[in-house]
PyMOL Python script that loads the backbone (N, CA, C, O; Angstrom):
from pymol import cmd

cmd.read_pdbstr("""\
ATOM      1  N   MET A   1      74.377 -27.888  -7.606  1.00  0.00           N
ATOM      2  CA  MET A   1      74.332 -27.625  -6.033  1.00  0.00           C
ATOM      3  C   MET A   1      73.041 -28.254  -5.460  1.00  0.00           C
ATOM      4  O   MET A   1      71.902 -28.059  -5.884  1.00  0.00           O
ATOM      5  N   ALA A   2      73.403 -29.030  -4.442  1.00  0.00           N
ATOM      6  CA  ALA A   2      72.539 -30.061  -3.853  1.00  0.00           C
ATOM      7  C   ALA A   2      71.672 -29.064  -2.837  1.00  0.00           C
ATOM      8  O   ALA A   2      72.234 -28.186  -2.182  1.00  0.00           O
ATOM      9  N   LEU A   3      70.341 -29.286  -2.787  1.00  0.00           N
ATOM     10  CA  LEU A   3      69.416 -28.715  -1.972  1.00  0.00           C
ATOM     11  C   LEU A   3      69.461 -29.455  -0.597  1.00  0.00           C
ATOM     12  O   LEU A   3      69.402 -30.682  -0.515  1.00  0.00           O
ATOM     13  N   ARG A   4      69.569 -28.626   0.467  1.00  0.00           N
ATOM     14  CA  ARG A   4      69.469 -29.067   1.887  1.00  0.00           C
ATOM     15  C   ARG A   4      68.057 -29.349   2.120  1.00  0.00           C
ATOM     16  O   ARG A   4      67.241 -28.555   1.652  1.00  0.00           O
ATOM     17  N   LYS A   5      67.659 -30.342   2.760  1.00  0.00           N
ATOM     18  CA  LYS A   5      66.383 -30.507   3.423  1.00  0.00           C
ATOM     19  C   LYS A   5      66.166 -29.701   4.578  1.00  0.00           C
ATOM     20  O   LYS A   5      66.993 -29.834   5.481  1.00  0.00           O
ATOM     21  N   ARG A   6      65.273 -28.928   4.738  1.00  0.00           N
ATOM     22  CA  ARG A   6      64.992 -27.886   5.574  1.00  0.00           C
ATOM     23  C   ARG A   6      64.087 -28.595   6.818  1.00  0.00           C
ATOM     24  O   ARG A   6      63.183 -29.362   6.484  1.00  0.00           O
ATOM     25  N   LYS A   7      64.285 -28.386   7.966  1.00  0.00           N
ATOM     26  CA  LYS A   7      63.634 -28.884   9.201  1.00  0.00           C
ATOM     27  C   LYS A   7      62.223 -28.144   9.053  1.00  0.00           C
ATOM     28  O   LYS A   7      62.158 -26.966   8.702  1.00  0.00           O
ATOM     29  N   LYS A   8      61.204 -28.848   9.320  1.00  0.00           N
ATOM     30  CA  LYS A   8      59.826 -28.148   9.273  1.00  0.00           C
ATOM     31  C   LYS A   8      59.730 -27.446  10.685  1.00  0.00           C
ATOM     32  O   LYS A   8      60.242 -27.924  11.697  1.00  0.00           O
ATOM     33  N   ARG A   9      59.049 -26.307  10.651  1.00  0.00           N
ATOM     34  CA  ARG A   9      58.783 -25.567  11.804  1.00  0.00           C
ATOM     35  C   ARG A   9      57.277 -25.179  11.811  1.00  0.00           C
ATOM     36  O   ARG A   9      56.724 -24.640  10.853  1.00  0.00           O
ATOM     37  N   ILE A  10      56.704 -25.485  12.906  1.00  0.00           N
ATOM     38  CA  ILE A  10      55.218 -25.307  13.047  1.00  0.00           C
ATOM     39  C   ILE A  10      54.934 -23.973  14.024  1.00  0.00           C
ATOM     40  O   ILE A  10      55.435 -24.050  15.145  1.00  0.00           O
ATOM     41  N   LEU A  11      54.311 -22.973  13.762  1.00  0.00           N
ATOM     42  CA  LEU A  11      54.040 -22.034  14.763  1.00  0.00           C
ATOM     43  C   LEU A  11      52.555 -21.873  14.856  1.00  0.00           C
ATOM     44  O   LEU A  11      51.850 -21.740  13.856  1.00  0.00           O
ATOM     45  N   VAL A  12      52.031 -21.889  16.254  1.00  0.00           N
ATOM     46  CA  VAL A  12      50.643 -21.633  16.583  1.00  0.00           C
ATOM     47  C   VAL A  12      50.595 -20.561  17.512  1.00  0.00           C
ATOM     48  O   VAL A  12      51.501 -20.251  18.285  1.00  0.00           O
ATOM     49  N   PHE A  13      49.437 -19.988  17.389  1.00  0.00           N
ATOM     50  CA  PHE A  13      49.178 -18.602  18.378  1.00  0.00           C
ATOM     51  C   PHE A  13      47.857 -18.905  19.301  1.00  0.00           C
ATOM     52  O   PHE A  13      46.927 -19.600  18.891  1.00  0.00           O
ATOM     53  N   GLY A  14      47.886 -18.412  20.351  1.00  0.00           N
ATOM     54  CA  GLY A  14      46.634 -18.549  21.119  1.00  0.00           C
ATOM     55  C   GLY A  14      46.785 -17.829  22.543  1.00  0.00           C
ATOM     56  O   GLY A  14      47.879 -17.468  22.978  1.00  0.00           O
ATOM     57  N   VAL A  15      45.636 -17.665  23.189  1.00  0.00           N
ATOM     58  CA  VAL A  15      45.576 -17.039  24.583  1.00  0.00           C
ATOM     59  C   VAL A  15      45.948 -18.047  25.499  1.00  0.00           C
ATOM     60  O   VAL A  15      46.790 -17.803  26.364  1.00  0.00           O
ATOM     61  N   PHE A  16      45.404 -19.172  25.401  1.00  0.00           N
ATOM     62  CA  PHE A  16      45.777 -20.444  26.167  1.00  0.00           C
ATOM     63  C   PHE A  16      45.539 -20.082  27.715  1.00  0.00           C
ATOM     64  O   PHE A  16      46.344 -20.302  28.620  1.00  0.00           O
ATOM     65  N   ASP A  17      44.172 -19.436  27.849  1.00  0.00           N
ATOM     66  CA  ASP A  17      43.694 -19.238  29.286  1.00  0.00           C
ATOM     67  C   ASP A  17      43.042 -20.264  29.761  1.00  0.00           C
ATOM     68  O   ASP A  17      42.140 -20.803  29.120  1.00  0.00           O
ATOM     69  N   ARG A  18      43.477 -20.714  31.115  1.00  0.00           N
ATOM     70  CA  ARG A  18      42.892 -21.810  31.726  1.00  0.00           C
ATOM     71  C   ARG A  18      43.031 -23.185  30.663  1.00  0.00           C
ATOM     72  O   ARG A  18      42.020 -23.626  30.117  1.00  0.00           O
ATOM     73  N   ILE A  19      44.089 -23.667  30.487  1.00  0.00           N
ATOM     74  CA  ILE A  19      44.460 -24.573  29.683  1.00  0.00           C
ATOM     75  C   ILE A  19      43.548 -25.766  29.763  1.00  0.00           C
ATOM     76  O   ILE A  19      43.414 -26.215  30.901  1.00  0.00           O
ATOM     77  N   HIS A  20      42.825 -26.438  28.704  1.00  0.00           N
ATOM     78  CA  HIS A  20      41.984 -27.392  28.877  1.00  0.00           C
ATOM     79  C   HIS A  20      42.055 -28.467  27.692  1.00  0.00           C
ATOM     80  O   HIS A  20      42.866 -28.195  26.808  1.00  0.00           O
ATOM     81  N   ALA A  21      41.373 -29.567  27.559  1.00  0.00           N
ATOM     82  CA  ALA A  21      41.423 -30.611  26.636  1.00  0.00           C
ATOM     83  C   ALA A  21      41.415 -30.047  25.290  1.00  0.00           C
ATOM     84  O   ALA A  21      42.115 -30.630  24.462  1.00  0.00           O
ATOM     85  N   GLY A  22      40.717 -28.964  24.894  1.00  0.00           N
ATOM     86  CA  GLY A  22      40.717 -28.355  23.611  1.00  0.00           C
ATOM     87  C   GLY A  22      42.126 -27.824  23.147  1.00  0.00           C
ATOM     88  O   GLY A  22      42.675 -27.985  22.057  1.00  0.00           O
ATOM     89  N   HIS A  23      42.560 -27.157  24.249  1.00  0.00           N
ATOM     90  CA  HIS A  23      44.022 -26.560  23.918  1.00  0.00           C
ATOM     91  C   HIS A  23      45.052 -27.818  23.716  1.00  0.00           C
ATOM     92  O   HIS A  23      45.852 -27.811  22.781  1.00  0.00           O
ATOM     93  N   ARG A  24      44.987 -28.792  24.562  1.00  0.00           N
ATOM     94  CA  ARG A  24      45.781 -29.935  24.468  1.00  0.00           C
ATOM     95  C   ARG A  24      45.597 -30.701  23.147  1.00  0.00           C
ATOM     96  O   ARG A  24      46.540 -31.174  22.512  1.00  0.00           O
ATOM     97  N   PHE A  25      44.259 -30.788  22.772  1.00  0.00           N
ATOM     98  CA  PHE A  25      44.106 -31.390  21.360  1.00  0.00           C
ATOM     99  C   PHE A  25      44.752 -30.580  20.168  1.00  0.00           C
ATOM    100  O   PHE A  25      45.321 -31.103  19.211  1.00  0.00           O
ATOM    101  N   PHE A  26      44.573 -29.176  20.375  1.00  0.00           N
ATOM    102  CA  PHE A  26      45.025 -28.449  19.312  1.00  0.00           C
ATOM    103  C   PHE A  26      46.523 -28.359  19.262  1.00  0.00           C
ATOM    104  O   PHE A  26      47.054 -28.163  18.169  1.00  0.00           O
ATOM    105  N   LEU A  27      47.215 -28.476  20.287  1.00  0.00           N
ATOM    106  CA  LEU A  27      48.804 -28.453  20.305  1.00  0.00           C
ATOM    107  C   LEU A  27      49.298 -29.812  19.826  1.00  0.00           C
ATOM    108  O   LEU A  27      50.297 -29.881  19.110  1.00  0.00           O
ATOM    109  N   ARG A  28      48.548 -31.012  20.243  1.00  0.00           N
ATOM    110  CA  ARG A  28      48.941 -32.191  19.758  1.00  0.00           C
ATOM    111  C   ARG A  28      48.766 -32.561  18.208  1.00  0.00           C
ATOM    112  O   ARG A  28      49.423 -33.394  17.583  1.00  0.00           O
ATOM    113  N   ALA A  29      47.702 -31.730  17.719  1.00  0.00           N
ATOM    114  CA  ALA A  29      47.447 -31.836  16.335  1.00  0.00           C
ATOM    115  C   ALA A  29      48.533 -31.008  15.553  1.00  0.00           C
ATOM    116  O   ALA A  29      49.035 -31.367  14.488  1.00  0.00           O
ATOM    117  N   ALA A  30      48.798 -29.950  16.173  1.00  0.00           N
ATOM    118  CA  ALA A  30      49.808 -29.012  15.279  1.00  0.00           C
ATOM    119  C   ALA A  30      51.285 -29.836  15.540  1.00  0.00           C
ATOM    120  O   ALA A  30      52.112 -29.815  14.629  1.00  0.00           O
ATOM    121  N   ARG A  31      51.557 -30.478  16.663  1.00  0.00           N
ATOM    122  CA  ARG A  31      52.713 -31.306  16.696  1.00  0.00           C
ATOM    123  C   ARG A  31      52.862 -32.324  15.726  1.00  0.00           C
ATOM    124  O   ARG A  31      53.952 -32.673  15.271  1.00  0.00           O
ATOM    125  N   GLY A  32      51.655 -32.848  15.377  1.00  0.00           N
ATOM    126  CA  GLY A  32      51.509 -33.908  14.462  1.00  0.00           C
ATOM    127  C   GLY A  32      52.047 -33.551  13.089  1.00  0.00           C
ATOM    128  O   GLY A  32      52.396 -34.468  12.347  1.00  0.00           O
ATOM    129  N   PHE A  33      52.121 -32.556  12.777  1.00  0.00           N
ATOM    130  CA  PHE A  33      52.607 -31.807  11.624  1.00  0.00           C
ATOM    131  C   PHE A  33      54.165 -32.364  11.488  1.00  0.00           C
ATOM    132  O   PHE A  33      54.662 -32.684  10.409  1.00  0.00           O
ATOM    133  N   GLY A  34      54.709 -32.413  12.499  1.00  0.00           N
ATOM    134  CA  GLY A  34      56.244 -32.901  12.433  1.00  0.00           C
ATOM    135  C   GLY A  34      57.075 -31.781  12.717  1.00  0.00           C
ATOM    136  O   GLY A  34      56.537 -30.677  12.796  1.00  0.00           O
ATOM    137  N   GLY A  35      58.409 -31.903  12.898  1.00  0.00           N
ATOM    138  CA  GLY A  35      59.203 -30.909  12.979  1.00  0.00           C
ATOM    139  C   GLY A  35      59.275 -30.153  14.551  1.00  0.00           C
ATOM    140  O   GLY A  35      59.046 -30.763  15.596  1.00  0.00           O
ATOM    141  N   GLU A  36      59.611 -28.826  14.475  1.00  0.00           N
ATOM    142  CA  GLU A  36      59.696 -28.154  15.679  1.00  0.00           C
ATOM    143  C   GLU A  36      58.398 -27.405  15.924  1.00  0.00           C
ATOM    144  O   GLU A  36      57.886 -26.795  14.985  1.00  0.00           O
ATOM    145  N   LEU A  37      57.861 -27.410  17.068  1.00  0.00           N
ATOM    146  CA  LEU A  37      56.604 -26.664  17.250  1.00  0.00           C
ATOM    147  C   LEU A  37      56.938 -25.423  18.305  1.00  0.00           C
ATOM    148  O   LEU A  37      57.547 -25.543  19.368  1.00  0.00           O
ATOM    149  N   PHE A  38      56.474 -24.395  17.833  1.00  0.00           N
ATOM    150  CA  PHE A  38      56.683 -23.021  18.499  1.00  0.00           C
ATOM    151  C   PHE A  38      55.195 -22.412  18.924  1.00  0.00           C
ATOM    152  O   PHE A  38      54.331 -22.196  18.074  1.00  0.00           O
ATOM    153  N   VAL A  39      55.031 -22.200  20.119  1.00  0.00           N
ATOM    154  CA  VAL A  39      53.818 -21.617  20.658  1.00  0.00           C
ATOM    155  C   VAL A  39      53.806 -20.324  20.945  1.00  0.00           C
ATOM    156  O   VAL A  39      54.550 -20.004  21.871  1.00  0.00           O
ATOM    157  N   ALA A  40      53.125 -19.390  20.384  1.00  0.00           N
ATOM    158  CA  ALA A  40      53.009 -18.018  20.829  1.00  0.00           C
ATOM    159  C   ALA A  40      51.937 -17.803  21.755  1.00  0.00           C
ATOM    160  O   ALA A  40      50.813 -18.249  21.525  1.00  0.00           O
ATOM    161  N   VAL A  41      52.215 -17.140  22.803  1.00  0.00           N
ATOM    162  CA  VAL A  41      51.170 -16.828  23.775  1.00  0.00           C
ATOM    163  C   VAL A  41      50.665 -15.433  23.793  1.00  0.00           C
ATOM    164  O   VAL A  41      51.471 -14.508  23.894  1.00  0.00           O
ATOM    165  N   ALA A  42      49.504 -15.231  23.712  1.00  0.00           N
ATOM    166  CA  ALA A  42      49.029 -13.767  23.316  1.00  0.00           C
ATOM    167  C   ALA A  42      49.533 -12.923  24.781  1.00  0.00           C
ATOM    168  O   ALA A  42      49.409 -13.445  25.889  1.00  0.00           O
ATOM    169  N   ARG A  43      50.053 -11.690  24.596  1.00  0.00           N
ATOM    170  CA  ARG A  43      50.105 -10.724  25.623  1.00  0.00           C
ATOM    171  C   ARG A  43      48.795 -10.364  26.274  1.00  0.00           C
ATOM    172  O   ARG A  43      47.714 -10.484  25.697  1.00  0.00           O
ATOM    173  N   ASP A  44      48.945  -9.912  27.519  1.00  0.00           N
ATOM    174  CA  ASP A  44      47.629  -9.559  28.235  1.00  0.00           C
ATOM    175  C   ASP A  44      47.056  -8.232  27.225  1.00  0.00           C
ATOM    176  O   ASP A  44      45.951  -8.255  26.683  1.00  0.00           O
ATOM    177  N   ARG A  45      47.921  -7.230  27.113  1.00  0.00           N
ATOM    178  CA  ARG A  45      47.446  -6.114  26.431  1.00  0.00           C
ATOM    179  C   ARG A  45      46.733  -6.395  25.151  1.00  0.00           C
ATOM    180  O   ARG A  45      45.710  -5.777  24.854  1.00  0.00           O
ATOM    181  N   ASN A  46      47.296  -7.390  24.326  1.00  0.00           N
ATOM    182  CA  ASN A  46      46.511  -7.596  22.915  1.00  0.00           C
ATOM    183  C   ASN A  46      45.281  -8.440  23.258  1.00  0.00           C
ATOM    184  O   ASN A  46      44.348  -8.394  22.458  1.00  0.00           O
ATOM    185  N   VAL A  47      45.172  -9.156  24.277  1.00  0.00           N
ATOM    186  CA  VAL A  47      43.956  -9.707  24.585  1.00  0.00           C
ATOM    187  C   VAL A  47      42.877  -8.962  24.971  1.00  0.00           C
ATOM    188  O   VAL A  47      41.731  -9.203  24.592  1.00  0.00           O
ATOM    189  N   LEU A  48      43.242  -7.894  25.849  1.00  0.00           N
ATOM    190  CA  LEU A  48      42.299  -6.760  26.237  1.00  0.00           C
ATOM    191  C   LEU A  48      41.816  -6.048  25.063  1.00  0.00           C
ATOM    192  O   LEU A  48      40.628  -5.763  24.913  1.00  0.00           O
ATOM    193  N   ARG A  49      42.869  -5.719  24.110  1.00  0.00           N
ATOM    194  CA  ARG A  49      42.549  -4.912  22.896  1.00  0.00           C
ATOM    195  C   ARG A  49      41.594  -5.656  21.863  1.00  0.00           C
ATOM    196  O   ARG A  49      40.795  -5.018  21.178  1.00  0.00           O
ATOM    197  N   LEU A  50      41.701  -6.851  21.798  1.00  0.00           N
ATOM    198  CA  LEU A  50      40.860  -7.726  20.918  1.00  0.00           C
ATOM    199  C   LEU A  50      39.678  -8.248  21.599  1.00  0.00           C
ATOM    200  O   LEU A  50      38.614  -8.371  20.993  1.00  0.00           O
ATOM    201  N   LYS A  51      39.795  -8.525  22.683  1.00  0.00           N
ATOM    202  CA  LYS A  51      38.623  -9.252  23.325  1.00  0.00           C
ATOM    203  C   LYS A  51      37.883  -8.342  24.393  1.00  0.00           C
ATOM    204  O   LYS A  51      36.860  -8.746  24.948  1.00  0.00           O
ATOM    205  N   LYS A  52      38.412  -7.153  24.649  1.00  0.00           N
ATOM    206  CA  LYS A  52      37.904  -6.146  25.539  1.00  0.00           C
ATOM    207  C   LYS A  52      37.739  -6.643  26.910  1.00  0.00           C
ATOM    208  O   LYS A  52      36.984  -6.044  27.675  1.00  0.00           O
ATOM    209  N   LYS A  53      38.429  -7.763  27.310  1.00  0.00           N
ATOM    210  CA  LYS A  53      38.691  -8.275  28.709  1.00  0.00           C
ATOM    211  C   LYS A  53      39.867  -8.822  28.828  1.00  0.00           C
ATOM    212  O   LYS A  53      40.434  -9.127  27.779  1.00  0.00           O
ATOM    213  N   LEU A  54      40.518  -9.083  30.064  1.00  0.00           N
ATOM    214  CA  LEU A  54      41.730  -9.469  30.532  1.00  0.00           C
ATOM    215  C   LEU A  54      41.510 -10.968  30.662  1.00  0.00           C
ATOM    216  O   LEU A  54      40.419 -11.388  31.048  1.00  0.00           O
ATOM    217  N   PRO A  55      42.548 -11.821  30.342  1.00  0.00           N
ATOM    218  CA  PRO A  55      42.194 -13.396  30.539  1.00  0.00           C
ATOM    219  C   PRO A  55      42.277 -13.380  32.197  1.00  0.00           C
ATOM    220  O   PRO A  55      42.812 -12.536  32.915  1.00  0.00           O
ATOM    221  N   ARG A  56      41.628 -14.492  32.537  1.00  0.00           N
ATOM    222  CA  ARG A  56      41.617 -15.007  33.827  1.00  0.00           C
ATOM    223  C   ARG A  56      42.998 -15.079  34.573  1.00  0.00           C
ATOM    224  O   ARG A  56      43.255 -14.535  35.648  1.00  0.00           O
ATOM    225  N   ASP A  57      43.865 -15.874  33.784  1.00  0.00           N
ATOM    226  CA  ASP A  57      45.164 -16.169  34.255  1.00  0.00           C
ATOM    227  C   ASP A  57      46.244 -14.914  33.613  1.00  0.00           C
ATOM    228  O   ASP A  57      46.080 -14.466  32.478  1.00  0.00           O
ATOM    229  N   SER A  58      47.095 -14.552  34.319  1.00  0.00           N
ATOM    230  CA  SER A  58      48.025 -13.761  34.091  1.00  0.00           C
ATOM    231  C   SER A  58      48.971 -13.992  32.897  1.00  0.00           C
ATOM    232  O   SER A  58      49.128 -15.178  32.605  1.00  0.00           O
ATOM    233  N   GLU A  59      49.506 -13.255  32.290  1.00  0.00           N
ATOM    234  CA  GLU A  59      50.356 -13.764  31.037  1.00  0.00           C
ATOM    235  C   GLU A  59      51.497 -14.680  31.625  1.00  0.00           C
ATOM    236  O   GLU A  59      51.813 -15.727  31.059  1.00  0.00           O
ATOM    237  N   GLN A  60      52.075 -14.262  32.734  1.00  0.00           N
ATOM    238  CA  GLN A  60      52.991 -15.057  33.164  1.00  0.00           C
ATOM    239  C   GLN A  60      52.659 -16.554  33.614  1.00  0.00           C
ATOM    240  O   GLN A  60      53.464 -17.484  33.561  1.00  0.00           O
ATOM    241  N   THR A  61      51.475 -16.625  34.019  1.00  0.00           N
ATOM    242  CA  THR A  61      50.883 -18.013  34.563  1.00  0.00           C
ATOM    243  C   THR A  61      50.680 -18.721  33.276  1.00  0.00           C
ATOM    244  O   THR A  61      51.076 -19.882  33.174  1.00  0.00           O
ATOM    245  N   ARG A  62      50.119 -18.145  32.321  1.00  0.00           N
ATOM    246  CA  ARG A  62      49.863 -18.825  30.770  1.00  0.00           C
ATOM    247  C   ARG A  62      51.023 -19.205  30.239  1.00  0.00           C
ATOM    248  O   ARG A  62      51.068 -20.307  29.691  1.00  0.00           O
ATOM    249  N   LEU A  63      52.145 -18.409  30.289  1.00  0.00           N
ATOM    250  CA  LEU A  63      53.519 -18.838  29.781  1.00  0.00           C
ATOM    251  C   LEU A  63      54.065 -20.068  30.447  1.00  0.00           C
ATOM    252  O   LEU A  63      54.744 -20.886  29.826  1.00  0.00           O
ATOM    253  N   ARG A  64      53.744 -20.195  31.780  1.00  0.00           N
ATOM    254  CA  ARG A  64      54.308 -21.290  32.574  1.00  0.00           C
ATOM    255  C   ARG A  64      53.448 -22.716  32.261  1.00  0.00           C
ATOM    256  O   ARG A  64      54.015 -23.809  32.295  1.00  0.00           O
ATOM    257  N   ASN A  65      52.197 -22.585  31.993  1.00  0.00           N
ATOM    258  CA  ASN A  65      51.381 -23.561  31.667  1.00  0.00           C
ATOM    259  C   ASN A  65      51.855 -24.133  30.347  1.00  0.00           C
ATOM    260  O   ASN A  65      51.247 -25.069  29.827  1.00  0.00           O
TER     261      ASN A  65
END
""", "prot")
cmd.dss("prot")
cmd.show_as("cartoon", "prot")
cmd.util.cbc("prot")
cmd.orient("prot")
């Protein structure tokens, strides 16, 4: 039985509040691993729970950026 070569998938997580050069560097570096890049943007309620404050930009704004 021949093994099929699987397409590489990269998954990154972040708040991505007020996207800046550091975020862009991080995403380019992740993309550099090859394959498909999936970006998970933290929900407002999870940011509030973990950081004890809401992000400056709303969840919807961060998803659009």
